[in-house]
N, C-alpha and C positions, 0 to 999 in steps of 0.2 A: 924149786922145781915141784916139790910135793904140793905146794899151795896152788900152783898153776894146774896141776893134774886134778886136784880136788875141785877147783873152780870149773874146769872143763867137764868133769863128771857130773857136777851139780847142774850145770846148764843143759847138758845132753839128757839128763834125767827129767828135768822140769819142762824142757822145750815142747815135747809132744803134748803135754797137758795144757800148756799156755797157748799153743797154736789153735786149740779149739775154743778157748775163752774169747770173749768179745773184748778186744783191746782198742783203745782209741788210737788214732794215727800217731799222736805224740808218745803214747806208751809203747807202741810198736817200734817207734824210732829209737827210744831209749833202750829197749830190749835188744834191738838189732845192733846198736852201737856197742852194747856190752859184749855181745857175742863176737863182733868184729874185733874188739880190743883184745880178746884172748889170744888171737893169732896174729896180731898186727902191732906194729910200733906206733901207728897213728890211729887215733880214735875218730871214727866217722860220727860227728855229733850234730850235723845239721842238714837241712834240706833246702834246695833252691826251688821255690814254688812258682817262679815266673821265668819265662824264657829270656835268656840274656846271653850275649856274646862275651867271651872272656878275652882279655882282661877288662875289668870294669871298675870305674870309680863310682862310689855311692855316697850319698849324703843321707844320714838318718833323719827320718821324719817322725816316726813313732815306734814305741815298743808296747805291745799288748801281751800281757802275761796270762797264761791259763794255769791257775794254781792246781786244778785237778789233774791235768795232764803233765804238769811241771815243764811246760814249754813256753817259749816267748816267740811271738811273731814280730819280725822286724820289717817295718815298711820303710823303704828307702827310695830315693830318686837318683837317676843318673844325671849328669850335667845337662843333658838335652831334655830333661823332664819326664823320662819314662819311669813308671813306677815298677819297683822290683820288690817282691816279698820273699823273705827268708824265714825259716823256722829253726830255732836252736833250743837246746835244753835251757831252762830258766837259769840254771847255775852258770852257764856260759855267759849269758847276758849280764848277770849280776857281777861275776868276777871281772869281766871286762869293763864294767861300769858304762854300758852303752846307753846313750841318751840322745834325744833329738839334737841335730846339729853336728854330731860326730861324723868324721870322714872315714869311710871304710873302703877297702878294695877287695875285689874278688879276682884271684889269679889262678890260672890252670895249675893243678898240682904237678910238681916236678916228676912224680912217678905215679903210674896207675891212673885211675879215673878221678873225676871230681875237681874241686877247686879249694883253694885256701882263702878263708875269710880273714882279713887282717885289719887291725886298728893301730894306727901310728907305727906301721911297719912290723908289728908283732902278730904272729899267727894266733888267732883266738879260736878257730874252729876249722875242721875239715868238712867240706860241704859236698853233697851229691845232688844231682837233679832228681826230683821226685820219681821220675820214671826209671832212673838207674838204681834207685835204692831198693827195688824189689818190694816196695810197700804198695798196698792198694786199699781202697775203701770198699765196703760192701755196698753194692748198688743193685737195684732191681733190674732184672733182665727184661727187655721188651718182649711182649707177647705177640705172637703172630696169629692171624685168623684165617 
C-alpha cells in the first residue's frame, strides 16, 4: 500500500512538469500507460492507428522498432487484405516474440473501452484507438486571412 501511495505521489508531482515538456507520441503513450496502471488492473499498452471493426483476425507483415521512443509499430493485414497498423511498447513486441507471419487477433475488451491484442489465444496487450487514448500531436493551426 505504501509503495502504491509513493508511486502515485511521485507521478502526481512529476506530471505537471512533464506535461510541458515535448514528448514523442510513443513516450506519451508509455507515460499514460504507467499512470493508468496505478489505478487499474489492466495496463493500456498499445494504440490502434488504423480504423478497424472488431473482432479482427490479423496477419503480421512487419515490425518497425523505434529505439528512441521505445515503441514498435506493427503492420498487419486482415484476411481481405486491409492494412492495419498498431503501436505497442517495444518490450511488448519483444516479450511476445512478434514476427512476420504471426497470426494475431483484436477482440473487444470484456469491460470498458478498447480491445485485447492476442497471439495464440494469449493476451499480449490492451489496445485503445488513438482518438480514445487522449493523446494528440502538436500541429500547426491554419491561419485565416
